LUMTIFI-185087 format. One record per residue (C-alpha): residue number from 1; residue in one letter; chain; z, y, x. Coordinates in pm, 1 decimal, always signed. Layout:
// LUMTIFI-185087
 num residuo cadena       zz       yy       xx
 NUM       A      A        Z        Y        X
...
END
This chain:
// LUMTIFI-185087
 num residuo cadena       zz       yy       xx
   1       M      A  -2994.0  +2304.5  +2952.2
   2       L      A  -3248.8  +2031.1  +2880.7
   3       S      A  -3479.5  +2083.5  +2588.0
   4       L      A  -3462.9  +1836.2  +2302.9
   5       S      A  -3825.4  +1732.6  +2356.4
   6       T      A  -3763.5  +1665.2  +2727.9
   7       T      A  -3456.1  +1459.7  +2647.5
   8       L      A  -3631.8  +1259.9  +2375.7
   9       Q      A  -3925.8  +1193.8  +2607.3
  10       M      A  -3692.1  +1067.4  +2881.2
  11       H      A  -3510.7   +851.9  +2628.9
  12       A      A  -3839.0   +709.1  +2497.1
  13       N      A  -3954.5   +634.8  +2851.1
  14       G      A  -3639.4   +442.0  +2929.3
  15       D      A  -3503.3   +701.3  +3168.6
  16       L      A  -3163.0   +685.9  +3004.2
  17       D      A  -2976.7   +687.3  +3335.9
  18       E      A  -3152.8  +1006.6  +3437.3
  19       A      A  -3096.1  +1166.5  +3096.6
  20       I      A  -2724.4  +1090.7  +3125.2
  21       L      A  -2702.1  +1235.6  +3475.3
  22       L      A  -2891.6  +1549.4  +3378.2
  23       H      A  -2681.0  +1602.5  +3066.1
  24       Q      A  -2362.0  +1554.8  +3266.4
  25       S      A  -2485.1  +1808.9  +3519.7
  26       A      A  -2575.4  +2054.1  +3243.9
  27       L      A  -2232.9  +2008.7  +3086.1
  28       D      A  -2066.4  +2082.1  +3418.2
  29       L      A  -2241.7  +2420.4  +3419.2
  30       L      A  -2110.2  +2521.6  +3076.4
  31       P      A  -1788.5  +2719.3  +3071.3
  32       A      A  -1510.0  +2581.7  +2851.2
  33       G      A  -1557.1  +2690.0  +2493.1
  34       H      A  -1931.8  +2751.3  +2526.7
  35       S      A  -2110.7  +2721.8  +2192.1
  36       N      A  -2339.0  +2443.1  +2324.3
  37       Q      A  -2048.5  +2227.0  +2439.3
  38       P      A  -1991.8  +2028.4  +2115.5
  39       D      A  -2359.6  +1939.3  +2079.2
  40       S      A  -2381.9  +1847.8  +2447.9
  41       F      A  -2075.5  +1622.5  +2418.8
  42       H      A  -2223.7  +1461.4  +2108.8
  43       D      A  -2564.9  +1401.7  +2268.4
  44       L      A  -2411.4  +1258.3  +2583.3
  45       A      A  -2187.1  +1030.4  +2376.3
  46       V      A  -2496.1   +895.0  +2199.6
  47       Y      A  -2668.0   +835.1  +2534.9
  48       F      A  -2366.5   +644.3  +2668.0
  49       S      A  -2358.7   +438.1  +2349.1
  50       D      A  -2730.3   +361.5  +2386.1
  51       Q      A  -2673.6   +271.8  +2749.9
  52       Y      A  -2401.2    +29.9  +2641.2
  53       D      A  -2650.2   -130.5  +2400.8
  54       K      A  -2892.2   -185.0  +2687.9
  55       Q      A  -2653.4   -293.2  +2962.6
  56       G      A  -2329.0   -399.2  +2793.9
  57       T      A  -2114.3   -211.1  +3045.4
  58       I      A  -1776.5   -123.9  +2897.1
  59       A      A  -1760.1   +194.3  +3107.8
  60       D      A  -2055.9   +329.8  +2908.6
  61       L      A  -1879.5   +254.6  +2582.1
  62       D      A  -1561.2   +416.4  +2713.8
  63       G      A  -1766.0   +723.1  +2805.8
  64       A      A  -1910.1   +738.8  +2455.0
  65       I      A  -1560.2   +713.6  +2306.5
  66       I      A  -1414.2   +983.2  +2533.8
  67       L      A  -1700.8  +1218.8  +2455.6
  68       G      A  -1680.9  +1137.0  +2085.2
  69       R      A  -1314.5  +1235.2  +2083.4
  70       A      A  -1394.1  +1557.2  +2273.0
  71       T      A  -1668.4  +1637.2  +2022.2
  72       L      A  -1427.3  +1589.4  +1731.8
  73       E      A  -1185.2  +1833.2  +1888.6
  74       L      A  -1461.2  +2094.5  +1893.3
  75       H      A  -1625.0  +2005.9  +1559.1
  76       S      A  -1380.8  +2124.5  +1298.5
  77       L      A  -1348.1  +1949.1   +964.5
  78       G      A  -1599.0  +2184.4   +802.6
  79       H      A  -1862.4  +2143.9  +1075.7
  80       S      A  -2190.9  +1994.0   +953.9
  81       D      A  -2178.6  +1718.1  +1220.5
  82       H      A  -1813.2  +1625.3  +1168.5
  83       A      A  -1885.0  +1316.0   +954.7
  84       S      A  -2157.8  +1185.5  +1186.0
  85       T      A  -1932.5  +1235.0  +1488.3
  86       L      A  -1653.3  +1041.6  +1312.3
  87       T      A  -1901.7   +766.2  +1226.0
  88       N      A  -2034.4   +736.2  +1581.1
  89       L      A  -1683.3   +723.3  +1724.9
  90       A      A  -1574.1   +463.4  +1468.7
  91       N      A  -1878.3   +247.8  +1543.7
  92       D      A  -1815.0   +268.4  +1918.0
  93       L      A  -1449.9   +172.2  +1868.6
  94       R      A  -1552.1   -129.0  +1658.0
  95       R      A  -1797.0   -237.0  +1927.7
  96       K      A  -1523.8   -201.8  +2188.5
  97       F      A  -1299.1   -417.4  +1973.5
  98       L      A  -1572.8   -681.6  +1947.2
  99       K      A  -1605.7   -678.5  +2327.2
 100       L      A  -1237.0   -662.5  +2429.6
 101       G      A  -1039.5   -756.9  +2117.1
 102       A      A   -783.9   -472.6  +2116.7
 103       N      A   -657.8   -442.7  +1759.1
 104       G      A   -585.2    -70.5  +1800.9
 105       D      A   -955.6     +1.0  +1848.3
 106       L      A  -1043.5   -170.6  +1521.0
 107       D      A   -753.5     -7.1  +1336.7
 108       E      A   -869.7   +334.2  +1454.8
 109       A      A  -1229.9   +255.5  +1357.7
 110       I      A  -1113.4   +168.6  +1005.4
 111       S      A   -911.8   +489.2   +982.8
 112       L      A  -1208.8   +696.6  +1098.7
 113       H      A  -1445.3   +526.8   +852.1
 114       R      A  -1198.9   +604.1   +572.5
 115       S      A  -1201.4   +967.4   +683.0
 116       V      A  -1579.7   +969.5   +666.6
 117       L      A  -1569.5   +835.6   +312.1
 118       D      A  -1334.3  +1117.4   +215.7
 119       L      A  -1607.1  +1358.0   +330.1
 120       R      A  -1893.3  +1175.8   +158.4
 121       L      A  -1863.5  +1228.5   -212.3
 122       V      A  -2027.0  +1007.3   -472.7
 123       G      A  -2401.1  +1056.9   -453.3
 124       H      A  -2406.5  +1161.0    -86.4
 125       S      A  -2712.4  +1012.2    +82.6
 126       D      A  -2498.5   +833.5   +345.4
 127       Q      A  -2216.4   +718.6   +117.5
 128       L      A  -2341.3   +358.8    +83.2
 129       R      A  -2389.4   +327.7   +457.4
 130       S      A  -2036.8   +460.2   +511.6
 131       L      A  -1897.1   +213.2   +258.2
 132       D      A  -2080.9    -69.0   +431.8
 133       Q      A  -1951.0    +30.8   +775.4
 134       L      A  -1592.6    +39.8   +649.0
 135       A      A  -1642.4   -294.8   +479.0
 136       N      A  -1776.6   -444.6   +802.5
 137       C      A  -1467.1   -327.4   +991.8
 138       L      A  -1233.8   -462.2   +723.3
 139       S      A  -1418.0   -793.8   +727.3
 140       T      A  -1382.4   -813.2  +1104.8
 141       R      A  -1009.8   -739.4  +1084.5
 142       F      A   -961.7   -988.9   +800.7
 143       E      A  -1129.6  -1260.7  +1006.7
 144       R      A   -886.9  -1184.7  +1287.5
 145       V      A   -551.6  -1133.3  +1113.0
 146       Q      A   -607.9  -1273.8   +762.2
 147       A      A   -437.8   -977.1   +590.5
 148       A      A   -473.3  -1002.2   +213.5
 149       A      A   -482.7   -622.2   +179.2
 150       D      A   -798.9   -609.9   +393.1
 151       L      A   -963.7   -873.4   +176.3
 152       D      A   -867.0   -688.0   -142.4
 153       E      A  -1007.7   -360.4    -11.4
 154       L      A  -1318.5   -535.1   +117.0
 155       I      A  -1384.4   -685.8   -225.4
 156       S      A  -1338.7   -348.0   -394.6
 157       L      A  -1581.7   -185.2   -149.9
 158       R      A  -1848.1   -451.3   -183.9
END
């Protein structure tokens, strides 16, 4: 398994393609149910998302979404990374919607952001960011379908 410092160094040097390949290879060596699997899925999802930012290839975003879903299956509701995994997946789905325009992606992103807010109680350090991300998704959907309920919720969030 790659060390965190090695991975961060590769990422900083722009060797994202190599980091992705090495992480995929390392994942292939892990037996199903291995304790490192959720973190490996999560890290690889982040790398695919970063790769999408650099190259705009929808396959990278799809990879991030698939791995995000797999991570959620392994990170139970009480897991410390559950909310961040939900957030990453929701953000990737919103970006996919912005690229391809499939309403289901945006609807799912909104649902996931609502789930994150349920986990982030008043005073949580990331609550405002979570509120803002949900509001951004609702604003995007309102611009597209002009649903009054989205506008009402958006106003209440802002």
